[in-house]
N, C-alpha and C positions, 0 to 999 in steps of 0.2 A: 737825674737827681739821685744822690746816694741814699740807700736805705739805712745804713748804719754810719753815723758820723765817726770821723777819725778818733776823736776823744774816747768814744765808747769802745771802739776796737782796741785802742791802747789800754783802756781799763781792763778789758777782757784778757789781754796779753799779760798785764801785770798780775791780775788775780790768779791766772793759770800758770804763772811763772815761765812764760815764753819770752826768752830774751830778744829774739829776732824773728819776726813772723816770716820774713822773706826767705829764710833758710830753715824754717820749721819742719820738723818731722811730721809724718802722717798723724801720729798720736797727738802732737801739740796742736796741729790745725784742728783736729777733731775736738779738743778741749775748748778752744776759742769759739768754734762754731756752736757748740753745745751751750756755752755760757751766754752767748748772744741770743740764742733761741729762747733760753729759759728766762732771761731778763726782759725780753721784749715781746715774746709770744709770736714773733715772726719766723716762719719756717725757712730754713736754709735749703738751697739746692746743693745737696751733698754729693760732691764729686771727689772726696778725699780718700776714703778707706775702701779698699777692694774686697768688701765682704759680700757674699752671695745675696742676691735680692729676689730669689725664687724659693718656692716651698721645698722643704727637704724631701728627698726621695722616700716614699712610704714603704717600698719593698725592703730597703735597708733597715728601717725602723722595726718593721714586723719581724725580720730575721734576727735582729738584736734581741727583741722581746723573747722570741722563741729560744734563743741561746741562753738567755738568763734564766728562763723558766726551767731549762734542762739542768741547772745547777752548776754551770761552768764557772760562775763567779767565785766559787770557793777554792779554785786552783789557779796557780800561776801559769800563764801561757808560756809556751816555749819561746825562747829569745828569737829564734829564726822565723817564728810565725806559725799559725795553725795550718795544717796541711790543706784544708779546704780553700783558704785564701791563696796559698802559694800556687795551687793548681789552677785556680780561677785566674790568677794574675798571668800565669804562663799562657793560658788559653786566650786571654784578652789581648795580650801583646801580639800573638799570632793572628788573631781575628782582625785587628784594626791597624796593625803596623806591618804585619807579614814578616815578623822577625821571630826566630826560634830562640827562646830562652827557657831553660829547664826550671821547673818549680823550685828546685833547690836554690837557684840564684835570684829568686824574687823575694825580697825581704820587706816586711811591713815596718813602717816607722810612724811615730806619732806626729803626722804631718810632714810635708816636705822640708819644713824648717829643721826638724830633727835629722832628716835624711841628709840635707846639705851640711849640717854641722858635723855629723860623723864622717861624711865623705871628705870634707876638708882635712880632718885629722888623718884619715887613712892615706889620702893621696899625698899629703905633704910629709908623711913619715916613712913612706916606702923606700925612697931613695934619698939619702942625706942631702945631696947637692941640689935636688929638685924641691925647693922649699917655698915657692911662690905660686899664687893662684892668679890666673889671667881671666879678667872679665871682658866679654864682648858686650859693651854697654850700648844703650841704657839698660839698666837692670833693677833688680829687687834690692833696695837699700839694706834690708835686714841681713843679707848675706855678708856684706862688708862689716856690718856690726858684729857678726859672728867671728870674723877674722880678728877684729880688735880684741874680743874676749880671749881668743886663742893665742894671740900674739903672732899670727901668721901674716907675712907681708903679701901684698898683691900688686899687680899691674892692671891697667885698664885702658881701653880706647873706645871712643864713640864710633860705632859702625856707620854713621850717617854718610861720610864721604868715601866709604870703602866697600860699597856694594859690588857684587859680581866678582870678576877676576881681580879687581883691586884688593879684595880681601886677602888673596893669597900673598901678595907682597907685604901687606901690613902684618899679617899673622906670622909670616916667617921671620920678619924683623923682630917680633916680640919673642919668638921661640928659639931663635938661633943661639942665644946665650946659654941655653941648656938648663935654666933654673926654674922652668915652669912645670909645676906638678900636675895642674889641672886647668882646663878651659871651661868656663861657665857661661851659659846664656839660657834664655827662655825663648820658646818658639811654639805658638805666637808669643810676641814679646810684651812683657810688662816693663815699661809703660807705653811703648810706642805702637804696639799692635802690628809692627812689621813682621813679616814671616820670612825666614831664611829659605831660599829656594834650593832645589836639588844640587845645582852647581856649587853653591856656597857650602852646603853640607858636605859635599864631596871634598872640597878644598880643606875644610876643617878636619875631616876624617883622615885624609892622606897625610896632613901635617902632624896630626896627633900621633899617628903611627911612626912617622919619620923621626919625631923628636920625643917619643915616648911620654906624651902627656895624656892624661885621662880626661875625657870629655864628660862633664856633668850637664846633661841635657834636661832642662826643667820643662816638663810637658803639662804644667798646671792647667792650661786652657786647651785641653786635649780635644781635637776635632772641631775647634771653634773658628777655624778659617772657613767661614760660611760661603766663601766664593767657590769652594769645591764641594762636591757631593760626597762628603766623608760620612763615616758612621755606619756603613753597611758591613756587617761581619763577614769576613772571609771573601770580600769582593773589593776589587780596586774601584776608585783610587784609595791607596793606603796613606796613612799619616807619614809625611816626610820625616826622616830621622838620620842622624849621623851614623846610626848603627849599621847602615848598609855599607859603610865605607871604612870602618875601623873596628877592631876588637877591643879598643881602649875606651869603653863607654860605661856610663851609669845613667839610666833613665829614671827620672822621678815622675811618678804618676800619683797625683793627689785626688782624693774624693771631694775636696772642698767645693770646686766650681762645677765640675761636670755632673755631680749628683747633689749639689747644694748641701753637702754633708760637713761643712766647715766646723761646726761645734763639736763634732766627735773626734777631731784630730787624727785622721788616718790617711796614710799614703803608702806608696811602695817605692823602694829603690830596686830597680831591676838591673842586675849587673851582668855584663857579658860573661858567658860561661868560661871563655878563655881567660878573662881577667880574674874571675872568681878563683881559678885554679893556679894563678901565677904565684911563684915563690919569691919572697923578698927577704934577704938576709937581715935587713934592718928590723923587720917585724920579729924575727926569732930572737934577735939580740935584746929588743926592748921588752917584749911580752913573754918570752920563753915559751913560745908556742910553735906550731908547725911552719909558720911564716907564710901561709897561704892567704891571699888577699881576702877572699870571701869570709872564711871563718874568723879572721882577725877583725874584719869590719863588724861582724855580728857579735861575737863573744867578747872580744877584748876592747871594743870601742863603743858600739851602739848600746850594748847592754849596760855599760857604765853610765850612760846618759839617761836612759828611760826605763831600763829593766823590762823591756818588751812593751807591746801595745795592749791596750784593753781587749780582753778576749772577745767580749760580745760585739765590740765594734769591728773586729776582724771578720766575724761571721756576717755582720751586716754588709760590709764592703764586698765580701766574697759573693754574696747573693746578688748584689747589684752588677758585679762584673759577669757573673754566670748568666744572668738574664739578658744582659747586653749581648753576649756572644750568641745567645739563642734567638736574638731578635725580638725579645719580649719587652725590652726597654729601648727606646730610641732617645738616648741622652742628647743627641745633637738637636733634635726638634724640641726637646724639653728646654734647651738653653737658648734657642733662637730669639727669644725675646730680647736678649742683649743686643743682637744685631739691629732690631727694629728701634730700640732706644737710641743706640749710637747714631743711626741715620737721622732721626728726628733732632737730636741734640746738636749734631754737627751742622745741620742746616740752620738752626737758630743762630749759632755762632757765626757761620760764614755769611749769613744774610746781614750781619751786623758788624762787618769789618774785620773779623778774625780770620786767621788762616790755619790750615792743618800743617803742623811742623813736619812730622814724619809722614809724608803723604804718598810715597811710592815704595814698592819693592823693586826688584831689578826689572821685571817685565810688565808690571801692572800696578794700578792704583791700589793703595793699602785698603784692606777690607774694613767692614764695620763689625765691632765686637765689644768685648768687655771694657776696653780702654781706648782712648784716642788722645792726641796731643794738639794743643792750640797755642797760637801766639797772637800778639796784637801789635802791629806797627813796630815802634822802636822800643817798646817796653821789654826789660829783661824778665826772666822767669820769676825772680823774686818780687819785682815791682808789679808784675801782672797778678801774682798770687794775692798780694796785699790789696790791689785795686779791686779785684773781684770780691774780696771779703766785704768791702764797703757796700757792694750790691747784693749781698746775701748769697754768694756762690763760693764754696770751699773747694780747694784743689791742692796739689803739691807742686813745687817747682821742679822742673826737669833737672836742675843742677844737683838735686839730692839723689838722682838716679844714675849719675855718671855721664849724663848727656852734656855736650858742649853747646847745644842749641838753646835758643831763648824761647821759653814757653812754659806751659804747665801741663800736667797729666790730668785728664778727666776720666773718672770711672762712672759707668752708667748704672751700676748695680742698684743704687738707692733711688733712682729716678722713679717718680710716680706719675700716672696720667694726669692727676689733678694739678701737678706743678708746672706742666708745659706752658700754660698761659702766663704764669708768674715769671717763668724763665724768659719768655719772649719779651715781656714788658721790661724786665730788669736789663736785658742785653741791649734793647733799644735805647734805654736810658744811658747805659754805659757808653755806647757808641756815640750818642749825642754829646756826651760830656767829654769824650776823648778825641773825636775825629779831627779836630782842628788844633790839638795840642802839639 
């Protein structure tokens, strides 16, 4: 039995100006869910927005307070970042990825969204004929929205049928025309939670070098592949990365999820030292500068977008990175609650006729973490999104993430212990109403 009748959901869509719920954005789904909650008093199982669901890291907060008390708020921070954060970032990359990047090449951004925005500009302007971005999907919808704002074209493909060595053939097919400026993906993946394995990262790195494309590797869910014993500073296993296989890379490290620091909007774009120093004639012609990638990215592009990052937040991030390197913060254990939530939620769905859409990496079953994907019988992703709304569960269709598979993305961050019984009851009702359709 449905909790919300179709007429009420249609009313919510009309009031919130959502034209088509089946293709709604995260923000639009959020508005409809909030409308229904407010009107009825019935809580939603919120699986739509990927906002942290754990307490903020207090070490960062205290470091920010201390920085503000010191009076730094009266001065503009350097565009390239405060030295303490740049050094901490370099140390952190060495401690947990085992890659050497100098402090100079570690650049703070106001969230990875700002980092990707600036990287798209830099990558697509460095060589005139390389003017398109290639997405290994599924991925973060906002990044394509950024390209719409910038007027940059893109290509995309769903990695689902191209795992392992098949990735090489598909990727080379996309790169051989010579117009790809950058390759973009997240690892672990938003929304599918698949993880690229070393063989796949090697393929991406080798082809990025061969075709001179820059890999933008989004590590927002850093060390959250809980199947591995990650997160021990200066000890293997280290986080897998394309940086082992090419010099054409930019790593994006956000504080939002690993430290639950989303409200402060702080991240890092860590650029390969060799890429940082590369000269591009097109930069000199456009910006009348030295033409070097790193300084152009910082001074001629990133600074024009955000004018640097809030100084106190940089000190907060620096402290959290530093303490992680010293083993005084175990951010992996701090975030493991997401793994537990995913395991419980997946079981409720699969016990009631759902299936996991992206269910395997190359060599093992996909892990439990911040996201997972579900499908139900013959329903398309858009149809499933709408049907789940009637039962008080909000999500987003996989079609909005570049996926060609049918299903929805589920985020575990807003799940609460008191909602599991309601979720079980609602999914039993869903299955009873749909199993013979």
